[in-house]
C-alpha positions, -999 to 999 in steps of 0.1 A, spaced: -31 494 196 -6 514 218 9 482 231 -22 469 249 -27 431 247 -64 422 241 -75 386 245 -106 376 225 -124 346 241 -159 332 246 -182 353 268 -188 334 300 -218 335 324 -197 354 349 -192 381 323 -230 388 318 -232 416 345 -201 435 334 -209 431 297 -244 445 304 -228 475 323 -203 481 294 -231 480 269 -251 506 287 -220 528 293 -210 526 256 -244 533 240 -252 559 267 -219 577 261 -224 577 223 -259 590 227 -248 618 251 -269 605 281 -262 625 313 -256 592 333 -245 567 306 -239 537 329 -274 539 343 -293 546 311 -318 520 299 -313 497 328 -347 481 320 -335 467 286 -312 436 284 -296 424 251 -268 405 268 -283 378 290 -311 367 265 -286 364 237 -260 345 258 -287 320 269 -299 316 233 -264 307 220 -234 311 244 -211 296 217 -217 328 196 -210 353 224 -175 368 225 -155 388 250 -126 412 248 -104 411 279 -76 434 290 -54 425 319 -80 400 331 -108 425 329 -138 425 305 -137 455 282 -161 446 254 -184 420 239 -201 410 207 -228 385 197 -234 366 165 -270 356 157 -281 329 133 -315 329 116 -310 299 93 -293 311 62 -292 347 75 -268 360 102 -262 393 119 -241 405 148 -244 429 177 -246 446 199 -208 451 196 -197 473 225 -163 484 239 -156 504 271 -155 541 260 -121 548 274 -107 522 250 -125 534 218 -105 537 186 -79 512 196 -89 484 173 -109 463 199 -141 464 179 -123 451 149 -109 422 169 -144 413 182 -157 412 146 -134 383 136 -151 355 156 -185 367 144 -173 364 108 -160 329 116 -194 320 129 -210 331 97 -185 310 77 -191 279 99 -229 283 97 -227 287 59 -246 320 60 -257 332 26 -267 367 37 -251 386 67 -261 420 81 -260 445 109 -277 476 122 -255 506 129 -257 544 133 -265 560 100 -247 592 109 -214 576 120 -188 574 93 -165 556 117 -189 527 122 -199 524 86 -162 526 76 -152 498 99 -179 474 87 -172 482 51 -137 467 57 -154 434 64 -174 435 32 -207 450 44 -224 477 23 -248 503 37 -282 501 21 -316 514 33 -324 531 66 -342 510 93 -368 528 114 -373 519 150 -409 528 155 -433 530 185 -470 535 192 -492 536 223 -511 504 229 -548 506 225 -574 480 236 -583 454 210 -613 461 189 -642 437 193 -637 425 158 -602 413 164 -598 375 165 -589 358 198 -552 359 205 -533 328 193 -498 324 207 -470 298 207 -472 293 244 -508 281 241 -501 255 215 -502 220 229 -467 206 233 -473 178 208 -483 204 181 -454 228 185 -431 212 160 -458 216 133 -462 253 142 -424 258 140 -424 241 106 -452 264 94 -432 294 105 -402 281 86 -422 275 55 -434 311 56 -399 326 61 -382 303 36 -406 316 10 -395 351 17 -357 343 16 -343 308 11 -333 293 44 -345 322 66 -355 305 99 -362 322 132 -372 290 151 -343 297 175 -359 330 185 -393 314 190 -378 287 212 -357 312 232 -385 336 239 -406 306 252 -378 289 272 -365 321 288 -400 336 294 -391 367 275 -426 372 259 -444 351 234 -449 345 196 -482 356 182 -498 335 154 -523 346 128 -543 319 110 -563 319 78 -584 288 84 -556 263 91 -529 281 72 -504 303 90 -510 338 77 -483 355 99 -464 353 131 -444 377 153 -418 370 180 -423 395 208 -403 405 239 -423 419 267 -413 440 297 -381 446 317 -351 423 315 -358 417 278 -350 436 246 -383 455 251 -379 472 285 -403 487 309 -440 488 298 -430 478 262 -437 450 238 -410 448 212 -415 428 179 -381 413 173 -393 395 141 -426 394 123 -437 384 89 -466 375 66 -466 356 33 -462 377 1 -492 380 -22 -524 398 -27 -535 393 9 -502 404 25 -515 439 36 -546 424 52 -526 398 70 -500 424 81 -529 444 96 -540 413 115 -505 406 127 -501 441 141 -535 437 157 -523 405 174 -491 422 186 -510 450 201 -535 425 217 -505 407 233 -492 439 247 -526 449 260 -531 415 276 -499 421 296 -507 457 306 -479 471 285 -483 507 272 -460 508 242 -455 487 211 -421 489 194 -410 475 161 -383 480 135 -388 480 97 -364 485 69 -375 513 46 -368 491 15 -400 474 26 -418 506 19 -453 492 19 -448 477 54 -433 510 65 -462 531 52 -487 506 66 -471 511 101 -473 548 98 -509 546 89 -514 525 120 -500 552 143 -464 541 146 -438 569 146 -401 567 142 -382 572 175 -348 567 160 -332 551 129 -301 534 118 -288 519 86 -288 482 76 -256 470 62 -256 438 40 -230 413 29 -233 407 -1 -247 440 -13 -281 425 -21 -316 431 -6 -323 396 7 -358 400 21 -356 438 24 -375 446 -8 -408 461 -19 -438 438 -14 -423 421 16 -441 427 49 -414 419 75 -406 435 109 -371 433 122 -341 456 127 -309 435 132 -299 453 164 
């Protein structure tokens, strides 16, 4: 550590702006952007995650100055962390490792049964660090994008969480949980649905088969969210397994595109793990193309819900 004294503490509201700047600087530098600090200023991972759960946001401080941050995310029995970022002039000095410890403590406290992360597939340094914490690299995750097209006349009217009467929302949240729990025991993205609604980050689209929930997708829309300018980003989407899964997945993608079109957004972004190969091929057939990819790392070294026959959209960034 070259004698530097790093303090790991909770990330405070006053840290949001510098944490956002360090995140852009770190990822922009790693990607070789000509002006790293001002790259992707339309995208925000920091403030939405802090407001979603400030108790799981962590800061690294050096001489009273913020130099890095990390976020732990809880989806019921599933947890992941990130983005983990450190100011580039302090890379390779063990700060990232220190920021990992409180995230691991969160997973222990939450009794997570499956933990994961998304990292650079070509970076031996990143993969090596996370292996030390028990994570194993498994399948690639493709971050995909397509141009938004107007909804076809045959597409059902858009159903969203924001349009559900207040008194019926708990029933909808429970239906979403029943769907995800069947995919992996305890998987629950209710916190994401509530956060998107409360922070006005986008909306959650709902697909119904009569009165049964046949799919849902939590979407960020536009600047100041995880989507960015003119984008709709599917943070999590899923349909039940079974013989109708492909049909319902098609309907879910239609609904996501309809939401984007209704908000005058021009791009639809979504990530999918390549272990869910049917979902990946389906998205290719729908016109999605991979814009970049990383690798999903799992602890324990098991598939969880990233397996054939599972139509799920997410990327653990």
